[in-house]
N, C-alpha and C positions, 0 to 999 in steps of 0.2 A: 479581531487578532486569536491567534494561539495560544492556548495559556502555557506556563512557562515549562518549560520539556521534565519529566525525571531525570535529575543527574546522578545524585548520590550514590546507589548502590547498583548502576548499572557498568557493567563494563562489555565489549563487545566479544562473540564468540564464533564469529562467522564477517568475512569481509564480502567486496565486491562482486568477485572472481566468485566465489565460494554459492553465494548466494543467486545468483544466475545459472548457474552449474545444475543446483538443487532444483529448482524450479524446472529449468529444462528435463531433466530426472523424474519427476516427481510428475509431469505435464508432456510429455513427449507427443501428443497429437495436436498441441497448439499450432495454431501458426505463428512461423519463425516474424513475418513480416510483421502481425499485429499484437506479439505476445509481450508483454510488460519487460521492459528490461532495468536493473537496478543502476542507477548512474551513478550513488555515491552511499557512504555508509559512516556515521558517526555516532558518538554516544547520546543516546535517545532519537534520533534523526535516519529518515531514510530517502533518498531521491529517485523516484524513478520515471522514466519517458515509456512511450506504449506509440506506434505506428497506428494509424485508423486508417479502415477501405471503406469502399462503397457500404459494405452489408452491419458496418456501426452506424450508418446515419440513419435516422428517422427522416418521417414527412419532413420538409421545410429544408431539407438538407446540415442540421446542425446532429452532430454528437448525442445517441442516444442514452436516457439514463439506465439502460442495465449495460450499456458500454465504460460508462462512469462509474456505479455499482464497481463493479468487475475491477475494474481499478484501484478501489478505493481499497475493498476488500483483501487485492495483492498486494499493495503498499502496505498494510496493517502486519498481513501475513509476513513479509518480508521483514520488516522493523521488528520483529516478535522474535522472528529466527536467528537476526542478528544478535539477538541479545542472549536467546537461550539455547543456543547451538540446531543443531540438526534434527527439528523434534516434529516430524512428517503429520503427525495424528495433533496440533496443535489445532483446533477448526473456532471458526466465526461462531460465537455466542447470540451478537446481538449487532446489528448495523443499521444505522440512520443518517441519510443523505437529503442536504439541501441542497436544491439544486436555484442557483445564484442567477445564473444567464443566459443562453445557450452557446453550446459549446463549438465555435467554427472546425468545419475539417481539418486536419492535420497533425500534428503530434500535438499529444496529450502530455499534458506535466501534473506529478503528484508530490508531495513532500507529506510525509508522516512521519507524525512527533507521535513519543512516548508521553503519554500521560501519567500513570502507574503501571509497575511491572509488579505486581504480586503472587505469590507461590502459586495460586492456581486461576487466577485473571490479570490478563494483560488490555489495557485501556490505551487508542490511542486516536489520535485527532487526524484527519487527514486534509489538503489545500490542491483543489486541481484546477489546471486553467490549460490554457490553448493562446491565445493571445498575448500573453504576459500576467504576474504574478498580480500584478495591480488589476486585474479583471477578471477575480475570479467568477468559473464556472460552476463550482461545487464544493461543502465540505462536509465530511462524511465523520461521523464518530461510530471507532467498529472495537466490540469489545472481543477478545481470544480467550476460551481456555482453554489453559494448558494443564497437560495430562499429570495426573498425579505417579509422584514419584520423579518428574523433571528439578535438575536441579537449578536453581535459581539464583542467580546471585546478583 
């Protein structure tokens, strides 16, 4: 189970529409069919979905590890930006992924929770699944560096 998310000093600076618009501007060459989409934003939590195509599958017909890692990273990025605003140079400092079971082809879901939002580092947990939240495919812990001078509330 994910730890209790940070809620005390967090306030939202971006909503679903703002995050999706930013991601489209920041990654203009991304395939619209498989680009992750933010579906929900709330304090300390975001939800995303991502379509998958045959290029996202590994031999055996399951979603590849790099695809899951990409979704985890995007979910953490969206979560951090939701709280600090449009800061394009917030960057991944670490990502650890535990692959729990094969992710069947289809719509991939991610739920990211903010564990800590500091002045320089944000830490998030991300759960991912295709068949149902009760059948997790992977869990990631992602840390993001927040650029110096960014006002964090």
